[in-house]
C-alpha positions as CSV (number, residue, x, y, z in Angstrom):
1,M,-22.2,-0.1,19.2
2,D,-18.7,-0.1,20.7
3,P,-16.3,-1.7,18.3
4,T,-13.9,-4.3,19.7
5,P,-10.1,-3.6,19.5
6,P,-9.7,-6.1,16.7
7,Q,-12.5,-4.4,14.7
8,V,-10.9,-1.0,15.3
9,A,-7.4,-2.3,14.2
10,C,-8.9,-3.7,11.0
11,F,-10.7,-0.5,10.3
12,E,-7.5,1.5,10.8
13,A,-5.7,-0.8,8.4
14,G,-8.5,-0.1,5.8
15,I,-8.2,3.6,6.3
16,K,-4.4,3.5,5.8
17,F,-4.8,1.4,2.6
18,G,-7.4,3.8,1.3
19,S,-5.1,6.7,2.0
20,L,-2.1,5.1,0.5
21,Y,-3.8,4.0,-2.7
22,H,-5.9,7.0,-3.4
23,Q,-3.3,9.6,-2.4
24,F,-0.7,8.2,-4.8
25,A,-2.7,6.6,-7.6
26,G,-2.0,8.6,-10.8
27,T,1.4,9.8,-9.7
28,P,3.9,9.9,-12.6
29,V,6.4,7.1,-12.0
30,S,9.4,5.7,-13.9
31,P,12.0,3.0,-13.0
32,D,14.3,5.8,-11.9
33,S,11.8,7.3,-9.5
34,A,10.1,4.1,-8.3
35,D,12.2,3.6,-5.1
36,S,11.9,7.2,-3.9
37,L,8.2,7.1,-4.5
38,A,7.9,3.9,-2.5
39,R,9.8,5.4,0.4
40,A,7.6,8.6,0.3
41,M,4.5,6.4,0.4
42,E,5.9,4.5,3.4
43,D,6.9,7.7,5.2
44,A,3.5,9.3,4.6
45,I,1.4,6.3,5.8
46,E,3.7,5.7,8.8
47,N,2.7,9.1,10.1
48,Q,-0.8,7.9,10.8
49,P,-1.9,6.7,14.2
50,Y,-1.4,3.0,15.1
51,C,0.7,2.3,12.0
52,E,3.8,0.4,13.1
53,S,5.3,-0.3,9.7
54,V,4.7,0.0,6.0
55,T,6.7,-1.7,3.2
56,V,6.0,-0.6,-0.4
57,S,7.6,-2.4,-3.3
58,V,7.2,-1.3,-6.9
59,R,6.9,-4.1,-9.4
60,T,9.6,-2.6,-11.7
61,E,9.3,-5.3,-14.4
62,A,5.6,-4.5,-14.8
63,L,6.4,-0.8,-14.7
64,Q,9.1,-1.1,-17.4
65,A,6.8,-3.2,-19.6
66,A,4.1,-0.5,-19.3
67,I,6.6,2.2,-20.3
68,E,7.8,0.2,-23.2
69,D,4.3,0.2,-24.7
70,A,3.8,4.0,-24.0
71,D,4.9,7.1,-25.8
72,A,6.5,8.6,-22.6
73,E,9.4,7.7,-20.3
74,Y,7.0,7.2,-17.4
75,T,3.5,6.0,-16.6
76,E,1.0,6.6,-13.9
77,L,1.1,4.7,-10.7
78,T,-1.7,2.1,-10.2
79,G,-2.2,-0.9,-7.9
80,R,-0.9,-3.3,-10.5
81,F,2.6,-1.9,-9.9
82,L,2.5,-2.2,-6.1
83,E,3.1,-4.7,-3.4
84,V,2.4,-3.4,0.1
85,E,2.6,-4.8,3.6
86,M,1.4,-3.0,6.6
87,V,1.3,-3.7,10.4
88,I,-1.2,-1.9,12.6
89,E,-1.2,-2.0,16.4
90,Y,-4.2,-0.9,18.4
91,D,-4.9,-1.5,22.1
92,G,-2.9,-4.8,22.2
93,V,-4.1,-6.0,18.8
94,T,-1.7,-6.5,15.9
95,V,-3.0,-6.7,12.4
96,E,-0.8,-7.7,9.5
97,T,-2.1,-6.7,6.1
98,S,-1.0,-6.8,2.5
99,M,-1.9,-5.6,-1.0
100,A,-1.0,-7.6,-4.1
101,L,-2.5,-8.4,-7.4
102,D,-5.3,-10.9,-7.7
103,G,-5.4,-11.1,-11.5
104,D,-5.6,-7.5,-12.5
105,Y,-7.2,-6.3,-9.3
106,P,-5.1,-4.9,-6.3
107,L,-6.5,-6.9,-3.4
108,M,-6.1,-5.5,0.1
109,Q,-6.4,-8.1,2.8
110,V,-5.9,-9.0,6.4
111,D,-3.2,-11.6,6.6
112,D,-3.0,-12.1,10.4
113,L,-4.7,-10.8,13.5
114,R,-3.2,-11.3,17.0
115,D,-4.6,-10.2,20.4
């Protein structure tokens, strides 16, 4: 099977989300370090082929609430603290994707696909 350019572009988006999520899940994070961690995540994923842009936002209110209920001044990064948007371009195809909470689950999805 030879995948179509839209299939490859969607596959590449999935690879980048898997890398972003699993590379950084568990990283110690606090409100003071949230912005620099988000920039590091963006920079790391933008290095990958076909990635045009990545925007990572840390849900600081949720982060602060988790820390208030903990014994430490930080918590570990999980998907519930992240909002991510990513644009992948492959062979004339643009895929816009995002990750946001669906209840308690970080849902990664294709938002738009243009040939």
